[in-house]
BANU-795459 format. One record per atom (N, C-alpha, C): residue number from 1; atom name; x, y, z. Coordinates in pm, whole numbers, always signed. Each point is the difference from the previous one (the first is absolute). Layout:
BEGIN
{nr=NUM, atom=CA, east=X, north=Y, up=Z}
...
//
This chain:
BEGIN
{nr=1, atom=N, east=+8661, north=+9997, up=+8954}
{nr=1, atom=CA, east=+41, north=-89, up=+104}
{nr=1, atom=C, east=+135, north=+82, up=+45}
{nr=2, atom=N, east=+40, north=+3, up=+126}
{nr=2, atom=CA, east=+120, north=+47, up=+5}
{nr=2, atom=C, east=+105, north=-100, up=+50}
{nr=3, atom=N, east=+93, north=-13, up=-116}
{nr=3, atom=CA, east=+83, north=-130, up=-22}
{nr=3, atom=C, east=+72, north=+19, up=+174}
{nr=4, atom=N, east=+72, north=+120, up=+26}
{nr=4, atom=CA, east=+110, north=-7, up=+51}
{nr=4, atom=C, east=-45, north=-24, up=+159}
{nr=5, atom=N, east=-108, north=+28, up=+26}
{nr=5, atom=CA, east=-75, north=-40, up=+119}
{nr=5, atom=C, east=-62, north=-91, up=+11}
{nr=6, atom=N, east=+4, north=-77, up=-65}
{nr=6, atom=CA, east=-49, north=-194, up=-27}
{nr=6, atom=C, east=+138, north=-40, up=+44}
{nr=7, atom=N, east=+82, north=+72, up=-71}
{nr=7, atom=CA, east=+156, north=-114, up=+9}
{nr=7, atom=C, east=+83, north=+15, up=+126}
{nr=8, atom=N, east=-33, north=+148, up=+86}
{nr=8, atom=CA, east=+38, north=+34, up=+96}
{nr=8, atom=C, east=-88, north=-125, up=+132}
{nr=9, atom=N, east=-127, north=-37, up=-39}
{nr=9, atom=CA, east=-122, north=-63, up=+70}
{nr=9, atom=C, east=+112, north=-106, up=-7}
{nr=10, atom=N, east=+76, north=-75, up=-117}
{nr=10, atom=CA, east=-69, north=-123, up=-23}
{nr=10, atom=C, east=+213, north=-2, up=+68}
{nr=11, atom=N, east=+71, north=+70, up=+16}
{nr=11, atom=CA, east=+142, north=-7, up=+74}
{nr=11, atom=C, east=-57, north=+16, up=+154}
{nr=12, atom=N, east=-83, north=+65, up=+53}
{nr=12, atom=CA, east=-86, north=+6, up=+191}
{nr=12, atom=C, east=-21, north=-95, up=+5}
{nr=13, atom=N, east=-64, north=-96, up=-91}
{nr=13, atom=CA, east=-76, north=-134, up=+38}
{nr=13, atom=C, east=+140, north=-98, up=-31}
{nr=14, atom=N, east=+119, north=-17, up=-97}
{nr=14, atom=CA, east=+103, north=-64, up=+12}
{nr=14, atom=C, east=+82, north=+34, up=+97}
{nr=15, atom=N, east=+28, north=+86, up=+38}
{nr=15, atom=CA, east=+25, north=+35, up=+133}
{nr=15, atom=C, east=-23, north=-44, up=+116}
{nr=16, atom=N, east=-136, north=+3, up=+57}
{nr=16, atom=CA, east=-50, north=-42, up=+87}
{nr=16, atom=C, east=-28, north=-191, up=+11}
{nr=17, atom=N, east=-14, north=-44, up=-123}
{nr=17, atom=CA, east=+0, north=-151, up=-10}
{nr=17, atom=C, east=+122, north=-73, up=+55}
{nr=18, atom=N, east=+138, north=+65, up=-74}
{nr=18, atom=CA, east=+107, north=-70, up=+21}
{nr=18, atom=C, east=+49, north=+44, up=+133}
{nr=19, atom=N, east=-68, north=+131, up=+98}
{nr=19, atom=CA, east=+57, north=+12, up=+94}
{nr=19, atom=C, east=-102, north=-120, up=+88}
{nr=20, atom=N, east=-114, north=-12, up=-11}
{nr=20, atom=CA, east=-106, north=-107, up=+60}
{nr=20, atom=C, east=+53, north=-117, up=+11}
{nr=21, atom=N, east=+42, north=-47, up=-157}
{nr=21, atom=CA, east=+60, north=-152, up=-25}
{nr=21, atom=C, east=+168, north=+1, up=+84}
{nr=22, atom=N, east=+44, north=+88, up=-9}
{nr=22, atom=CA, east=+164, north=+5, up=+73}
{nr=22, atom=C, east=+3, north=-21, up=+125}
{nr=23, atom=N, east=-117, north=+55, up=+121}
{nr=23, atom=CA, east=-21, north=+44, up=+111}
{nr=23, atom=C, east=-96, north=-163, up=+53}
{nr=24, atom=N, east=-76, north=-83, up=-56}
{nr=24, atom=CA, east=-25, north=-88, up=+0}
{nr=24, atom=C, east=+59, north=-128, up=-12}
{nr=25, atom=N, east=+56, north=-14, up=-101}
{nr=25, atom=CA, east=+41, north=-126, up=-48}
{nr=25, atom=C, east=+156, north=+0, up=+38}
{nr=26, atom=N, east=+72, north=+152, up=+29}
{nr=26, atom=CA, east=+179, north=-18, up=-11}
{nr=26, atom=C, east=+17, north=+105, up=+108}
{nr=27, atom=N, east=-62, north=-8, up=+140}
{nr=27, atom=CA, east=-11, north=+141, up=+64}
{nr=27, atom=C, east=+175, north=-23, up=+86}
{nr=28, atom=N, east=+73, north=-55, up=-35}
{nr=28, atom=CA, east=+90, north=+57, up=+100}
{nr=28, atom=C, east=+89, north=-29, up=-60}
{nr=29, atom=N, east=+11, north=-43, up=-121}
{nr=29, atom=CA, east=+142, north=-77, up=-128}
{nr=29, atom=C, east=+41, north=+65, up=-107}
{nr=30, atom=N, east=-155, north=+35, up=-101}
{nr=30, atom=CA, east=+33, north=+51, up=-132}
{nr=30, atom=C, east=+34, north=-75, up=-57}
{nr=31, atom=N, east=-1, north=-168, up=-1}
{nr=31, atom=CA, east=+82, north=-83, up=-90}
{nr=31, atom=C, east=-117, north=-70, up=-61}
{nr=32, atom=N, east=+35, north=-54, up=-111}
{nr=32, atom=CA, east=-124, north=-112, up=-88}
{nr=32, atom=C, east=+83, north=+1, up=-129}
{nr=33, atom=N, east=-38, north=-39, up=-113}
{nr=33, atom=CA, east=+59, north=-49, up=-63}
{nr=33, atom=C, east=-13, north=+192, up=-99}
{nr=34, atom=N, east=+126, north=+4, up=-70}
{nr=34, atom=CA, east=+52, north=+131, up=-63}
{nr=34, atom=C, east=-89, north=+5, up=-139}
{nr=35, atom=N, east=-29, north=+104, up=-69}
{nr=35, atom=CA, east=-35, north=+14, up=-116}
{nr=35, atom=C, east=-66, north=+131, up=+8}
{nr=36, atom=N, east=-91, north=-4, up=-147}
{nr=36, atom=CA, east=-50, north=+159, up=-62}
{nr=36, atom=C, east=-157, north=-29, up=-1}
{nr=37, atom=N, east=-71, north=+128, up=-2}
{nr=37, atom=CA, east=-123, north=-18, up=-40}
{nr=37, atom=C, east=-33, north=+118, up=-72}
{nr=38, atom=N, east=-146, north=+45, up=-95}
{nr=38, atom=CA, east=-10, north=+81, up=-97}
{nr=38, atom=C, east=-159, north=-53, up=+4}
{nr=39, atom=N, east=-23, north=+161, up=-107}
{nr=39, atom=CA, east=-136, north=-22, up=-20}
{nr=39, atom=C, east=-4, north=+39, up=-174}
{nr=40, atom=N, east=-27, north=-95, up=-33}
{nr=40, atom=CA, east=-19, north=+36, up=-150}
{nr=40, atom=C, east=-146, north=+80, up=-70}
{nr=41, atom=N, east=-13, north=+66, up=-52}
{nr=41, atom=CA, east=-111, north=+98, up=-90}
{nr=41, atom=C, east=+15, north=+10, up=-128}
{nr=42, atom=N, east=-61, north=-128, up=-42}
{nr=42, atom=CA, east=-35, north=-31, up=-121}
{nr=42, atom=C, east=-66, north=+89, up=-107}
{nr=43, atom=N, east=+27, north=+109, up=-57}
{nr=43, atom=CA, east=-73, north=+114, up=-60}
{nr=43, atom=C, east=+140, north=+67, up=-75}
{nr=44, atom=N, east=-89, north=+53, up=-148}
{nr=44, atom=CA, east=+73, north=+29, up=-92}
{nr=44, atom=C, east=+44, north=+141, up=-7}
{nr=45, atom=N, east=+138, north=+40, up=+23}
{nr=45, atom=CA, east=+39, north=+179, up=+0}
{nr=45, atom=C, east=-52, north=+50, up=-76}
{nr=46, atom=N, east=-88, north=-2, up=-106}
{nr=46, atom=CA, east=-52, north=+91, up=-114}
{nr=46, atom=C, east=-128, north=+33, up=+57}
{nr=47, atom=N, east=-41, north=-47, up=+104}
{nr=47, atom=CA, east=-145, north=+3, up=+71}
{nr=47, atom=C, east=-41, north=+125, up=+97}
{nr=48, atom=N, east=-109, north=-21, up=+47}
{nr=48, atom=CA, east=+12, north=+168, up=+57}
{nr=48, atom=C, east=+16, north=-82, up=+162}
{nr=49, atom=N, east=-23, north=-96, up=+18}
{nr=49, atom=CA, east=+82, north=-74, up=+114}
{nr=49, atom=C, east=+134, north=+30, up=-2}
{nr=50, atom=N, east=+35, north=-79, up=-156}
{nr=50, atom=CA, east=+207, north=-26, up=+48}
{nr=50, atom=C, east=+57, north=+150, up=-19}
{nr=51, atom=N, east=-71, north=+98, up=-29}
{nr=51, atom=CA, east=+51, north=+131, up=+15}
{nr=51, atom=C, east=-7, north=+15, up=+149}
{nr=52, atom=N, east=-94, north=+34, up=+23}
{nr=52, atom=CA, east=-10, north=+30, up=+138}
{nr=52, atom=C, east=+111, north=-90, up=+108}
{nr=53, atom=N, east=-9, north=-117, up=-8}
{nr=53, atom=CA, east=+80, north=-80, up=+66}
{nr=53, atom=C, east=+186, north=+108, up=+9}
{nr=54, atom=N, east=-22, north=+0, up=-170}
{nr=54, atom=CA, east=+172, north=+14, up=-41}
{nr=54, atom=C, east=+26, north=+145, up=+38}
{nr=55, atom=N, east=-97, north=+113, up=+62}
{nr=55, atom=CA, east=-9, north=+110, up=+56}
{nr=55, atom=C, east=+46, north=-14, up=+126}
{nr=56, atom=N, east=-114, north=-107, up=+58}
{nr=56, atom=CA, east=+59, north=-21, up=+146}
{nr=56, atom=C, east=+135, north=-61, up=+3}
{nr=57, atom=N, east=+76, north=-36, up=-85}
{nr=57, atom=CA, east=+169, north=-62, up=+21}
{nr=57, atom=C, east=-26, north=-140, up=+65}
{nr=58, atom=N, east=-120, north=-68, up=-83}
{nr=58, atom=CA, east=+21, north=-135, up=+43}
{nr=58, atom=C, east=+109, north=-69, up=-91}
{nr=59, atom=N, east=+61, north=-129, up=+10}
{nr=59, atom=CA, east=+97, north=-2, up=-117}
{nr=59, atom=C, east=-84, north=-55, up=-74}
{nr=60, atom=N, east=+80, north=-52, up=-132}
{nr=60, atom=CA, east=-70, north=-69, up=-93}
{nr=60, atom=C, east=+44, north=-151, up=+10}
{nr=61, atom=N, east=-63, north=-85, up=-19}
{nr=61, atom=CA, east=+34, north=-142, up=+8}
{nr=61, atom=C, east=+82, north=-26, up=-100}
{nr=62, atom=N, east=+139, north=-97, up=+2}
{nr=62, atom=CA, east=+59, north=-31, up=-120}
{nr=62, atom=C, east=-33, north=-95, up=-110}
{nr=63, atom=N, east=-139, north=-39, up=+50}
{nr=63, atom=CA, east=-79, north=-83, up=-97}
{nr=63, atom=C, east=-98, north=+82, up=-83}
{nr=64, atom=N, east=-139, north=+59, up=+90}
{nr=64, atom=CA, east=-77, north=+69, up=-40}
{nr=64, atom=C, east=-22, north=+65, up=+134}
{nr=65, atom=N, east=-122, north=+75, up=+8}
{nr=65, atom=CA, east=-79, north=+99, up=+77}
{nr=65, atom=C, east=+135, north=+48, up=+80}
{nr=66, atom=N, east=-97, north=+6, up=+158}
{nr=66, atom=CA, east=+117, north=+58, up=+93}
{nr=66, atom=C, east=+7, north=-58, up=+87}
{nr=67, atom=N, east=+54, north=+7, up=+115}
{nr=67, atom=CA, east=+73, north=-43, up=+149}
{nr=67, atom=C, east=+64, north=+77, up=+88}
{nr=68, atom=N, east=-96, north=-15, up=+123}
{nr=68, atom=CA, east=+70, north=+33, up=+112}
{nr=68, atom=C, east=+100, north=-70, up=+68}
{nr=69, atom=N, east=+93, north=+14, up=+75}
{nr=69, atom=CA, east=+104, north=-93, up=+33}
{nr=69, atom=C, east=-10, north=+23, up=+157}
{nr=70, atom=N, east=-15, north=-91, up=+19}
{nr=70, atom=CA, east=-17, north=-3, up=+209}
{nr=70, atom=C, east=-75, north=+129, up=+35}
{nr=71, atom=N, east=-132, north=-36, up=-61}
{nr=71, atom=CA, east=-77, north=+118, up=+34}
{nr=71, atom=C, east=-23, north=+56, up=+154}
{nr=72, atom=N, east=+27, north=-94, up=+93}
{nr=72, atom=CA, east=+13, north=+35, up=+141}
{nr=72, atom=C, east=+91, north=+89, up=+56}
{nr=73, atom=N, east=+135, north=-31, up=-67}
{nr=73, atom=CA, east=+102, north=+80, up=+18}
{nr=73, atom=C, east=+57, north=-47, up=+140}
{nr=74, atom=N, east=-5, north=-135, up=+39}
{nr=74, atom=CA, east=-40, north=-36, up=+146}
{nr=74, atom=C, east=+171, north=-53, up=-8}
{nr=75, atom=N, east=+56, north=+56, up=+74}
{nr=75, atom=CA, east=+165, north=+8, up=+45}
{nr=75, atom=C, east=+15, north=-205, up=+59}
{nr=76, atom=N, east=-9, north=-85, up=-95}
{nr=76, atom=CA, east=+38, north=-102, up=+12}
{nr=76, atom=C, east=+11, north=-85, up=-111}
{nr=77, atom=N, east=+60, north=-140, up=+5}
{nr=77, atom=CA, east=+40, north=-86, up=-144}
{nr=77, atom=C, east=-113, north=-106, up=+72}
{nr=78, atom=N, east=-74, north=-4, up=+37}
{nr=78, atom=CA, east=-123, north=-126, up=+65}
{nr=78, atom=C, east=-65, north=-12, up=-104}
{nr=79, atom=N, east=-25, north=-66, up=-96}
{nr=79, atom=CA, east=-47, north=-40, up=-124}
{nr=79, atom=C, east=-169, north=+7, up=+12}
{nr=80, atom=N, east=+12, north=-76, up=+142}
{nr=80, atom=CA, east=-167, north=+10, up=+31}
{nr=80, atom=C, east=-58, north=+99, up=+37}
{nr=81, atom=N, east=+82, north=+123, up=+96}
{nr=81, atom=CA, east=-65, north=+119, up=+21}
{nr=81, atom=C, east=+19, north=+64, up=-71}
{nr=82, atom=N, east=+119, north=+33, up=-152}
{nr=82, atom=CA, east=-60, north=+63, up=-90}
{nr=82, atom=C, east=-69, north=+20, up=-54}
{nr=83, atom=N, east=-98, north=-160, up=-77}
{nr=83, atom=CA, east=-102, north=-26, up=-47}
{nr=83, atom=C, east=-81, north=+9, up=+70}
{nr=84, atom=N, east=-60, north=-1, up=+145}
{nr=84, atom=CA, east=-115, north=+26, up=+69}
{nr=84, atom=C, east=-27, north=+167, up=-61}
{nr=85, atom=N, east=+149, north=+57, up=+29}
{nr=85, atom=CA, east=-39, north=+171, up=-128}
{nr=85, atom=C, east=-27, north=+6, up=-98}
{nr=86, atom=N, east=+37, north=-69, up=-63}
{nr=86, atom=CA, east=-35, north=-31, up=-155}
{nr=86, atom=C, east=-106, north=-38, up=-32}
{nr=87, atom=N, east=-138, north=-74, up=+62}
{nr=87, atom=CA, east=-57, north=-49, up=-8}
{nr=87, atom=C, east=-136, north=+78, up=+64}
{nr=88, atom=N, east=+16, north=+100, up=+100}
{nr=88, atom=CA, east=-51, north=+113, up=+12}
{nr=88, atom=C, east=-14, north=+94, up=-49}
{nr=89, atom=N, east=+96, north=-14, up=-97}
{nr=89, atom=CA, east=-14, north=+155, up=-73}
{nr=89, atom=C, east=-49, north=-17, up=-126}
{nr=90, atom=N, east=-23, north=-176, up=-48}
{nr=90, atom=CA, east=-62, north=+9, up=-81}
{nr=90, atom=C, east=-115, north=-12, up=+3}
{nr=91, atom=N, east=-66, north=-24, up=+131}
{nr=91, atom=CA, east=-119, north=+17, up=+47}
{nr=91, atom=C, east=-37, north=+79, up=-48}
{nr=92, atom=N, east=+34, north=+160, up=+88}
{nr=92, atom=CA, east=+4, north=+134, up=-20}
{nr=92, atom=C, east=-79, north=+54, up=-138}
{nr=93, atom=N, east=+107, north=-45, up=-108}
{nr=93, atom=CA, east=-7, north=+15, up=-153}
{nr=93, atom=C, east=-108, north=-42, up=-37}
{nr=94, atom=N, east=+4, north=-154, up=+14}
{nr=94, atom=CA, east=-116, north=-64, up=-70}
{nr=94, atom=C, east=-173, north=+66, up=+90}
{nr=95, atom=N, east=+23, north=+3, up=+90}
{nr=95, atom=CA, east=-152, north=+141, up=+55}
{nr=95, atom=C, east=-6, north=+95, up=-23}
{nr=96, atom=N, east=+102, north=+63, up=-86}
{nr=96, atom=CA, east=-23, north=+129, up=-91}
{nr=96, atom=C, east=+13, north=-8, up=-124}
{nr=97, atom=N, east=-25, north=-117, up=-81}
{nr=97, atom=CA, east=-38, north=-11, up=-78}
{nr=97, atom=C, east=+93, north=-80, up=-137}
{nr=98, atom=N, east=+108, north=+25, up=+76}
{nr=98, atom=CA, east=+150, north=-32, up=-67}
{nr=98, atom=C, east=+84, north=-151, up=-9}
{nr=99, atom=N, east=-37, north=-62, up=-74}
{nr=99, atom=CA, east=+31, north=-127, up=+12}
{nr=99, atom=C, east=+175, north=-42, up=+18}
{nr=100, atom=N, east=+26, north=-65, up=+109}
{nr=100, atom=CA, east=+103, north=+28, up=+67}
{nr=100, atom=C, east=+23, north=-152, up=+26}
{nr=101, atom=N, east=+100, north=-72, up=+3}
{nr=101, atom=CA, east=+88, north=-138, up=+51}
{nr=101, atom=C, east=+126, north=+18, up=+91}
{nr=102, atom=N, east=+15, north=-81, up=+125}
{nr=102, atom=CA, east=+77, north=+13, up=+103}
{nr=102, atom=C, east=+104, north=-117, up=-78}
{nr=103, atom=N, east=+132, north=+7, up=+61}
{nr=103, atom=CA, east=+92, north=-87, up=-73}
{nr=103, atom=C, east=+114, north=-1, up=+87}
{nr=104, atom=N, east=+60, north=-114, up=+21}
{nr=104, atom=CA, east=+129, north=-28, up=+103}
{nr=104, atom=C, east=+98, north=-79, up=-55}
{nr=105, atom=N, east=+121, north=-16, up=+16}
{nr=105, atom=CA, east=+107, north=-85, up=-22}
{nr=105, atom=C, east=+99, north=-5, up=+148}
{nr=106, atom=N, east=+48, north=-132, up=-32}
{nr=106, atom=CA, east=+100, north=-18, up=+54}
{nr=106, atom=C, east=+154, north=+33, up=-20}
{nr=107, atom=N, east=+79, north=+58, up=+77}
{nr=107, atom=CA, east=+120, north=+72, up=-31}
{nr=107, atom=C, east=+93, north=-127, up=+10}
//
């Protein structure tokens, strides 16, 4: 399993999904509720996958596991757009056999 390739694919999918969402629902304004989105990866750091995520630069979650903060890196604060990206990233990770959950919150 090439974790770096999977993470790159997840980020690309997240950006594409965020861009499509933004252009579909907020084509001229960029307005919407302000917030944050992320992907939680509930895996222990001492497992093979955990060590691979750590080596790839994925941040440790403050509670447990790992977290990709704003996986789309899309330049907006619109929570709906950022969540669309997080959901796309989680879908890629899940299809690669890595359990992942998208999350978001309003600011």
